[in-house]
C-alpha positions as CSV (number, residue, x, y, z in Angstrom):
1,M,90.5,99.6,94.9
2,P,92.8,100.9,92.1
3,D,91.9,98.0,89.8
4,S,88.1,98.0,90.3
5,L,85.5,99.9,88.4
6,L,83.7,102.7,90.3
7,R,80.8,105.0,89.2
8,L,82.2,108.4,88.7
9,D,79.9,110.0,91.4
10,Q,81.1,107.2,93.8
11,L,84.7,107.8,93.0
12,L,84.5,111.6,93.5
13,S,82.9,111.0,97.0
14,R,85.2,108.1,98.0
15,F,88.3,110.2,97.5
16,G,87.0,113.4,99.1
17,F,86.4,115.6,96.1
18,C,82.7,116.2,96.5
19,S,79.5,114.5,97.6
20,R,77.7,112.1,95.2
21,S,74.9,114.6,94.7
22,E,77.5,117.3,93.7
23,A,79.2,115.2,91.3
24,R,76.9,116.0,88.3
25,H,78.0,119.6,88.8
26,W,81.7,118.8,88.7
27,L,81.1,116.6,85.6
28,R,79.2,119.3,83.7
29,A,81.9,121.9,84.5
30,G,84.4,119.6,82.7
31,R,86.6,119.2,85.9
32,V,86.7,115.4,85.5
33,T,88.1,113.6,82.4
34,V,88.5,109.9,81.7
35,D,91.3,108.9,79.4
36,G,91.7,112.7,78.4
37,Q,88.0,113.1,77.6
38,S,85.3,115.0,79.6
39,V,82.6,112.8,80.8
40,A,79.0,114.0,81.9
41,D,77.4,110.7,83.1
42,P,77.9,110.2,86.8
43,S,77.0,106.6,86.5
44,R,79.8,105.7,84.2
45,R,82.0,103.1,85.7
46,V,85.7,103.7,85.3
47,A,89.1,102.6,86.5
48,V,90.6,105.1,89.0
49,A,93.9,105.2,87.1
50,T,92.0,106.6,84.0
51,V,90.6,109.7,85.8
52,R,91.9,113.2,86.2
53,V,90.2,115.7,88.4
54,D,91.2,119.3,87.7
55,G,94.0,117.8,85.5
56,A,95.5,115.9,88.3
57,P,95.3,112.1,89.1
58,V,93.6,110.7,92.1
59,E,96.0,110.7,95.0
60,F,96.6,107.5,97.1
61,P,93.9,105.4,95.1
62,G,94.9,102.3,97.0
63,G,94.4,104.0,100.4
64,I,96.5,106.4,102.3
65,L,99.4,105.5,104.6
66,A,101.2,108.5,106.0
67,L,103.5,109.4,108.8
68,F,103.0,112.8,110.7
69,H,105.1,114.6,113.2
70,K,102.5,115.7,115.8
71,P,103.2,118.9,117.5
72,A,102.2,119.8,121.1
73,A,98.8,121.3,121.9
74,V,97.2,119.3,119.0
75,V,94.6,116.6,119.5
76,C,94.1,113.4,117.7
77,S,90.4,113.7,117.2
78,H,87.9,114.6,114.5
79,D,85.8,116.7,117.1
80,E,86.2,120.3,116.3
81,G,85.1,121.2,119.9
82,E,88.4,119.7,121.4
83,G,90.6,122.4,119.8
84,R,93.2,122.4,117.2
85,R,93.3,118.9,115.5
86,V,95.9,116.9,113.8
87,Y,93.5,116.8,110.8
88,D,93.6,120.6,110.5
89,L,97.4,120.2,109.6
90,L,96.7,117.6,106.9
91,P,95.3,118.0,103.4
92,E,91.5,118.9,103.8
93,R,90.5,116.3,101.3
94,W,91.7,113.5,103.5
95,S,89.0,114.1,106.1
96,R,86.3,114.0,103.4
97,R,87.5,110.5,102.0
98,N,85.2,107.7,102.7
99,P,86.4,106.1,105.0
100,P,88.2,109.3,106.4
101,V,91.8,109.3,107.4
102,Q,92.4,108.3,111.0
103,S,95.4,108.2,113.3
104,V,96.5,104.8,114.3
105,G,96.2,105.0,118.1
106,R,96.5,108.5,119.7
107,L,99.1,110.8,121.4
108,D,98.1,112.9,124.4
109,K,97.5,116.6,123.5
110,D,100.8,117.5,125.1
111,A,102.8,114.7,123.5
112,T,104.8,115.1,120.3
113,G,106.2,112.8,117.7
114,L,105.2,110.1,115.3
115,L,101.6,109.4,114.3
116,V,100.7,106.8,111.6
117,L,97.8,107.8,109.6
118,T,95.6,105.7,107.3
119,D,92.1,105.2,105.8
120,I,92.5,101.4,105.7
121,G,90.6,99.8,108.5
122,D,92.5,96.5,108.3
123,W,95.7,98.3,109.1
124,I,94.2,100.3,111.8
125,H,93.1,97.0,113.5
126,R,96.4,95.3,112.9
127,W,98.3,98.1,114.7
128,T,96.0,98.7,117.5
129,S,94.9,95.2,118.4
130,P,96.3,94.4,121.9
131,R,97.1,90.9,120.7
132,H,99.7,92.1,118.2
133,H,101.9,93.8,120.7
134,V,103.1,96.5,118.4
135,P,106.3,98.2,119.8
136,K,106.3,101.9,120.5
137,L,109.4,104.0,121.4
138,Y,109.3,107.2,123.3
139,E,111.8,109.8,124.6
140,V,110.7,110.9,128.2
141,T,111.7,113.7,130.5
142,V,110.5,113.7,134.1
143,D,110.6,116.0,137.0
144,A,112.6,113.8,139.4
145,D,115.8,111.8,139.3
146,L,115.3,108.2,138.0
147,D,116.0,105.3,140.2
148,P,118.1,102.9,138.2
149,A,116.1,100.1,139.7
150,C,113.2,101.3,137.4
151,V,114.9,99.5,134.5
152,E,114.4,96.0,136.1
153,R,111.1,97.0,137.5
154,F,109.7,97.9,134.0
155,A,111.3,94.8,132.5
156,S,109.9,92.5,134.9
157,G,106.2,92.3,133.8
158,T,105.0,92.6,137.3
159,L,104.4,96.4,137.4
160,R,100.8,97.2,138.2
161,L,99.2,100.6,137.5
162,D,96.7,102.2,139.9
163,G,93.2,100.8,139.3
164,E,94.3,97.8,137.2
165,S,94.7,94.3,138.2
166,A,96.7,93.0,135.2
167,P,100.4,93.9,135.3
168,C,102.1,95.8,132.4
169,L,103.8,93.6,129.9
170,P,107.7,93.9,130.0
171,A,108.9,97.3,128.9
172,R,112.5,98.2,128.0
173,L,113.8,101.3,129.7
174,E,117.1,103.0,129.0
175,I,118.0,105.8,131.3
176,L,119.9,108.5,129.4
177,S,120.5,111.0,132.4
178,A,119.2,111.7,135.7
179,R,115.8,112.9,134.4
180,E,115.8,111.6,130.7
181,A,115.0,108.2,129.4
182,R,113.9,106.1,126.5
183,I,111.2,103.6,126.9
184,E,109.7,100.9,124.6
185,I,106.3,99.5,125.3
186,T,104.2,96.9,123.5
187,E,100.8,97.9,124.9
188,G,98.5,100.9,124.4
189,R,96.9,101.4,127.9
190,Y,95.4,104.8,128.8
191,H,98.3,107.3,129.5
192,Q,100.5,104.2,130.1
193,V,103.9,105.8,129.9
194,K,102.9,108.7,132.2
195,R,101.4,106.3,134.7
196,M,104.4,104.0,134.6
197,F,106.7,106.8,135.6
198,A,104.1,108.2,138.0
199,S,104.1,104.8,139.9
200,Q,107.9,105.5,140.5
201,G,107.4,108.9,141.8
202,A,108.2,110.8,138.5
203,H,106.0,113.1,136.7
204,V,106.4,113.1,132.9
205,V,107.1,116.6,131.6
206,R,108.0,115.7,128.0
207,L,106.8,112.7,126.0
208,H,107.9,112.3,122.4
209,R,107.4,109.1,120.3
210,T,110.1,108.3,117.7
211,R,109.0,104.9,116.5
212,F,105.7,103.1,116.0
213,G,106.0,99.5,114.9
214,P,108.1,99.4,111.8
215,F,107.8,103.2,111.3
216,E,110.5,105.8,112.3
217,L,110.0,109.5,112.7
218,G,113.4,110.3,111.4
219,A,114.0,113.8,110.3
220,L,110.5,114.6,109.5
221,A,109.8,118.2,110.7
222,E,107.2,119.0,113.3
223,G,103.8,119.6,111.7
224,E,104.8,117.8,108.5
225,W,103.7,114.5,106.9
226,C,105.2,112.2,104.3
227,P,103.9,109.1,102.6
228,G,104.7,105.9,104.7
229,F,106.1,102.7,103.2
230,F,106.4,99.3,104.7
231,P,110.0,98.5,105.4
């Protein structure tokens, strides 16, 4: 994307500044420059790196990859009817990009921790496709004492969830205390971690993701985001 030439109206729409029909007004107002000069023609083809909008370069011209620390009571949905959304805590322009920024997979509304965000479809597919077995690490608190035998049961690859015939892939469980644990899974079944613990008589009361694939939450503050980089 950064090396290709785009029409100015297409560029302004692609990166979430305005619609293509509104681009002419932005250009007439002098809000867009190319190599330091105002341009009025929305059909002019330009390299993204030469463009400034309101004096600033286009952010993430090659596509967004960001890490976000999701708080509780926030949903991973673009639907405004579902309540407060992850996207309400991100730069507004990101949702107007074409394609818009999306979370790679989801966390439940009450869950917290690491979300990977991008507007690059190939990356979304790579990290959510079941055949890629992307590891995800969670901290879990439950409402009942954990049976040490759960470590072997989760690792066995034989655990079946209610309503499913195929067993879960082997998962790594580390019991930290009577009711706290870390679990690493390589699937993304519906409510999988909660259902795995429910099968052992324990209800999850806290679910917090600290790693997704190669990405770590680290010290990122709740509700904050930062650019993501491949290790």
